[in-house]
C-alpha positions as CSV (number, residue, x, y, z in Angstrom):
1,X,-14.2,-27.8,-0.6
2,X,-15.6,-28.0,-4.1
3,X,-17.7,-24.8,-3.5
4,X,-14.8,-22.8,-1.9
5,X,-13.3,-20.0,-3.9
6,X,-9.8,-18.7,-3.5
7,X,-8.3,-15.8,-5.6
8,X,-5.2,-13.6,-5.8
9,X,-6.3,-10.0,-6.5
10,X,-3.7,-7.4,-7.6
11,X,-4.7,-3.9,-6.5
12,X,-3.1,-1.4,-8.8
13,X,-3.5,2.3,-9.3
14,X,-1.6,5.6,-9.4
15,X,-0.4,7.1,-6.1
16,X,-2.9,8.4,-3.6
17,X,-6.1,6.8,-4.9
18,X,-6.6,4.8,-1.7
19,X,-5.2,1.3,-2.3
20,X,-4.0,0.8,1.2
21,X,-7.1,2.4,2.7
22,X,-9.2,0.0,0.7
23,X,-7.3,-3.1,1.8
24,X,-7.3,-2.0,5.5
25,X,-11.1,-1.4,5.2
26,X,-11.7,-4.8,3.6
27,X,-9.7,-6.6,6.2
28,X,-11.3,-4.6,9.1
29,X,-7.8,-3.8,10.5
30,X,-4.7,-1.9,9.6
31,X,-1.9,-3.8,7.9
32,X,-0.8,-1.1,5.4
33,X,0.5,2.4,5.9
34,X,-1.8,5.2,4.8
35,X,-1.1,8.9,4.3
36,X,-2.4,11.7,2.0
37,X,1.0,11.8,0.3
38,X,1.9,9.6,-2.6
39,X,4.3,6.6,-2.5
40,X,3.2,5.5,1.0
41,X,3.3,1.9,-0.1
42,X,6.8,0.9,-1.1
43,X,6.6,-2.9,-1.2
44,X,4.2,-5.5,-2.2
45,X,2.2,-6.7,0.7
46,X,-0.5,-9.4,1.0
47,X,-3.9,-8.7,2.7
48,X,-5.8,-11.9,3.4
49,X,-9.6,-12.0,3.8
50,X,-11.1,-15.4,4.7
51,X,-14.6,-16.5,5.3
52,X,-16.4,-19.9,5.4
53,X,-16.8,-19.9,1.6
54,X,-13.9,-17.8,0.2
55,X,-10.4,-16.5,0.6
56,X,-9.3,-13.4,-1.2
57,X,-5.6,-12.5,-1.2
58,X,-5.1,-8.8,-2.0
59,X,-1.7,-7.8,-3.3
60,X,-1.2,-4.2,-2.4
61,X,1.2,-2.5,-4.8
62,X,3.1,0.8,-4.9
63,X,1.4,3.5,-6.9
64,X,2.6,3.6,-10.6
65,X,4.2,7.0,-11.3
66,X,6.9,8.7,-13.3
67,X,10.1,7.6,-11.7
68,X,12.7,10.2,-10.8
69,X,15.2,8.0,-9.0
70,X,16.1,4.3,-8.5
71,X,13.6,3.9,-5.7
72,X,10.9,5.1,-8.1
73,X,12.0,2.6,-10.7
74,X,11.9,-0.1,-8.0
75,X,8.4,0.9,-7.0
76,X,7.1,0.8,-10.6
77,X,8.7,-2.6,-11.1
78,X,7.2,-4.0,-7.9
79,X,3.7,-2.9,-9.1
80,X,4.1,-4.3,-12.6
81,X,5.5,-7.6,-11.5
82,X,2.6,-8.0,-9.1
83,X,0.3,-8.4,-12.0
84,X,1.8,-11.7,-13.1
85,X,-0.1,-14.8,-12.3
86,X,-3.0,-13.0,-10.7
87,X,-6.6,-14.4,-10.7
88,X,-8.0,-10.9,-11.1
89,X,-6.9,-7.3,-11.3
90,X,-8.5,-4.5,-9.4
91,X,-7.7,-1.1,-11.0
92,X,-8.5,1.5,-8.4
93,X,-9.1,5.1,-9.6
94,X,-10.1,8.3,-8.0
95,X,-13.7,8.7,-9.1
96,X,-13.8,12.3,-8.0
97,X,-11.5,13.5,-10.7
98,X,-10.9,12.9,-14.4
99,X,-8.2,10.5,-15.5
100,X,-4.6,11.8,-15.2
101,X,-1.6,11.0,-17.4
102,X,-0.6,8.4,-14.8
103,X,-4.0,6.8,-15.1
104,X,-3.7,6.7,-18.9
105,X,-0.3,5.0,-18.6
106,X,-1.8,2.3,-16.3
107,X,-4.6,1.8,-18.8
108,X,-2.0,1.1,-21.5
109,X,-0.2,-1.4,-19.3
110,X,-3.4,-3.2,-18.4
111,X,-4.5,-3.3,-22.0
112,X,-1.3,-5.3,-22.8
113,X,-2.1,-8.0,-20.3
114,X,-3.7,-11.4,-21.2
115,X,-7.5,-11.0,-21.6
116,X,-8.1,-14.1,-19.7
117,X,-7.3,-12.3,-16.4
118,X,-10.5,-10.6,-15.3
119,X,-10.3,-6.8,-14.8
120,X,-12.4,-4.8,-12.4
121,X,-12.4,-1.0,-12.6
122,X,-13.3,0.5,-9.2
123,X,-13.9,4.2,-8.7
124,X,-13.0,5.2,-5.2
125,X,-14.0,8.4,-3.3
126,X,-17.6,8.4,-4.5
127,X,-18.4,10.3,-1.3
128,X,-16.3,13.3,-2.5
129,X,-18.3,14.1,-5.7
130,X,-21.8,14.2,-7.1
131,X,-23.4,11.2,-8.8
132,X,-23.4,13.1,-12.1
133,X,-19.7,13.9,-12.0
134,X,-18.8,10.4,-10.8
135,X,-20.7,8.9,-13.7
136,X,-18.9,11.2,-16.2
137,X,-15.5,10.4,-14.7
138,X,-16.1,6.7,-14.6
139,X,-17.0,6.8,-18.3
140,X,-13.7,8.5,-19.1
141,X,-11.8,5.7,-17.3
142,X,-13.9,3.0,-19.0
143,X,-13.1,4.5,-22.4
144,X,-9.4,4.0,-21.8
145,X,-9.4,0.3,-20.9
146,X,-10.9,-3.1,-21.8
147,X,-14.6,-3.2,-22.7
148,X,-15.1,-6.4,-20.7
149,X,-13.9,-4.7,-17.4
150,X,-16.4,-4.9,-14.6
151,X,-17.1,-1.5,-12.9
152,X,-18.1,-0.4,-9.4
153,X,-18.1,2.8,-7.4
154,X,-17.1,2.7,-3.7
155,X,-15.8,4.8,-0.8
156,X,-13.1,3.0,1.0
157,X,-12.9,5.7,3.7
158,X,-16.7,5.5,4.3
159,X,-17.1,1.7,3.8
160,X,-19.6,2.3,1.0
161,X,-20.3,-0.6,-1.4
162,X,-17.4,-2.8,0.0
163,X,-19.7,-5.8,0.4
164,X,-20.7,-5.5,-3.3
165,X,-17.0,-5.3,-4.2
166,X,-16.2,-8.5,-2.2
167,X,-19.1,-10.3,-3.8
168,X,-17.8,-9.3,-7.3
169,X,-14.2,-10.4,-6.6
170,X,-15.3,-13.7,-5.1
171,X,-17.3,-14.4,-8.3
172,X,-14.2,-13.8,-10.4
173,X,-12.1,-16.2,-8.2
174,X,-11.6,-19.8,-9.1
175,X,-12.8,-22.8,-7.1
176,X,-9.9,-24.1,-5.0
177,X,-8.9,-24.7,-1.4
178,X,-7.5,-21.9,0.8
179,X,-3.7,-21.4,0.9
180,X,-3.5,-19.5,4.1
181,X,-4.6,-20.1,7.7
182,X,-8.1,-18.5,8.3
183,X,-6.6,-16.3,11.0
184,X,-3.8,-14.9,8.9
185,X,-4.4,-11.4,7.6
186,X,-1.0,-10.6,6.0
187,X,2.3,-12.2,4.9
188,X,4.3,-9.3,6.5
189,X,6.1,-9.7,9.8
190,X,5.1,-7.4,12.6
191,X,8.5,-5.7,12.6
192,X,8.1,-4.8,8.9
193,X,4.7,-3.4,9.5
194,X,6.1,-1.4,12.5
195,X,8.7,0.1,10.1
196,X,5.9,1.1,7.7
197,X,3.9,2.7,10.5
198,X,6.9,4.7,11.7
199,X,7.4,5.9,8.1
200,X,3.7,6.7,7.9
201,X,4.0,8.9,11.0
202,X,6.9,10.7,9.3
203,X,4.8,11.3,6.2
204,X,2.0,12.8,8.3
205,X,4.3,15.0,10.5
206,X,7.1,16.2,8.3
207,X,7.2,19.0,5.8
208,X,6.8,18.4,2.0
209,X,10.5,18.4,1.2
210,X,11.3,15.6,3.6
211,X,8.8,12.7,3.5
212,X,9.9,10.9,0.2
213,X,13.5,11.0,1.4
214,X,12.6,9.0,4.6
215,X,13.6,5.4,5.1
216,X,13.1,3.3,8.3
217,X,15.2,0.4,9.6
218,X,14.1,-1.6,12.7
219,X,17.3,-2.2,14.7
220,X,15.7,-4.1,17.6
221,X,12.3,-5.7,18.1
222,X,11.7,-7.9,21.1
223,X,9.2,-8.5,23.9
224,X,10.5,-7.9,27.4
225,X,9.6,-9.9,30.5
226,X,7.0,-7.3,31.6
227,X,5.0,-7.9,28.4
228,X,6.0,-4.6,26.8
229,X,7.3,-4.7,23.2
230,X,10.6,-2.9,22.8
231,X,11.4,-1.4,19.4
232,X,14.5,0.5,18.4
233,X,14.5,2.1,14.9
234,X,16.5,4.4,12.8
235,X,14.9,7.0,10.5
236,X,17.2,7.8,7.5
237,X,17.0,11.0,5.6
238,X,19.1,12.2,2.7
239,X,20.5,15.5,3.8
240,X,21.7,17.2,7.1
241,X,19.1,19.9,6.7
242,X,16.4,17.1,6.7
243,X,17.9,15.6,9.9
244,X,17.3,18.9,11.7
245,X,13.7,19.0,10.5
246,X,13.0,15.4,11.5
247,X,14.4,15.9,15.0
248,X,12.8,19.4,15.5
249,X,13.5,22.0,18.1
250,X,14.5,20.3,21.3
251,X,13.5,16.9,19.8
252,X,9.8,17.9,19.6
253,X,9.2,16.6,16.1
254,X,10.9,13.2,16.7
255,X,8.8,12.9,19.9
256,X,5.6,13.6,17.9
257,X,6.6,11.1,15.2
258,X,7.3,8.5,17.9
259,X,4.1,9.1,19.8
260,X,2.0,8.8,16.6
261,X,3.8,5.6,15.5
262,X,3.7,4.0,18.9
263,X,-0.1,4.4,19.1
264,X,-0.6,2.7,15.7
265,X,1.9,-0.2,16.6
266,X,0.0,-0.8,19.8
267,X,-3.3,-1.0,17.9
268,X,-1.7,-3.6,15.6
269,X,-0.2,-5.8,18.3
270,X,-2.6,-5.2,21.2
271,X,0.2,-4.7,23.7
272,X,2.1,-1.8,25.2
273,X,5.1,-0.5,23.2
274,X,8.3,1.3,24.1
275,X,9.6,2.9,20.9
276,X,13.0,4.5,20.7
277,X,13.9,6.5,17.5
278,X,17.0,8.1,16.2
279,X,17.7,10.0,12.9
280,X,20.7,9.5,10.6
281,X,21.8,10.9,7.3
282,X,22.2,8.4,4.4
283,X,23.1,10.7,1.5
284,X,21.0,10.2,-1.6
285,X,19.9,6.7,-0.5
286,X,17.0,6.5,-3.0
287,X,19.6,6.4,-5.9
288,X,21.9,4.0,-4.1
289,X,20.9,0.3,-4.6
290,X,23.2,-0.9,-1.8
291,X,21.6,1.6,0.6
292,X,18.1,0.6,-0.6
293,X,18.9,-3.1,0.1
294,X,20.0,-2.1,3.6
295,X,16.6,-0.6,4.1
296,X,14.8,-3.8,3.0
297,X,14.1,-3.2,-0.7
298,X,14.8,-6.4,-2.6
299,X,16.7,-5.1,-5.7
300,X,16.3,-8.0,-8.2
301,X,17.6,-7.8,-11.7
302,X,15.4,-6.1,-14.3
303,X,13.5,-8.5,-16.5
304,X,14.5,-8.5,-20.2
305,X,11.9,-7.3,-22.6
């Protein structure tokens, strides 16, 4: 396989620029939770795209932001550590707006990385602005980062210029054999993706004051004799008042969350799903490392500077 290319691509950007939407679009199926609210992605996840001549492994990272609790610190650390040992870095920005302070902080971080790692600046959401405004915004992003960065404008939601993006990323990847089976699209287990899809449904359905305080734990995940997948999960919130909102009048909100999540899980697995949800209070869990570990966040030691 002397002509085969295989590359690890870190996808980095501030919250809500479309990182998970892009990876889902590139893979042609949903492996990452997507919502219009920030911090949808909370863990690093691999998206694996394989053809006869290349294998691109996208490392989806949480959006870098100003941390206000231990969970925020964990998310930022996850994103920064994902940059180590990558073959290329894809910095995804919102091309419909000017750079924010969070974008400028990401640029500073990227400028500290070894120059030998290729950097691609990708302006997403080109469908939401004029060509003139897109060009001006992209120039502003370019001015803040490495002069050797490759640039491209896309729309992940509308599948615009994604073939060009793949071609560019393949050209930046080294010649080497594939490391994953050609049918594998992610390194995440189905139960972990199911938890993300339940949390995604919470983000879509709940009020502004609740979503970021939502955590999900899969309690049971098994296929029954009739071929139906049975999933039992607990939704954790931080306050009693949030519990009432998550359940809703007569359980209506919890049913709506369950219905939305079940449909997405069925799309993922291609089989009928019976989803049972309950809501519990885990006070201030985003500032409690033991609680975070119970919800699946691997709290490693901070690296010394």
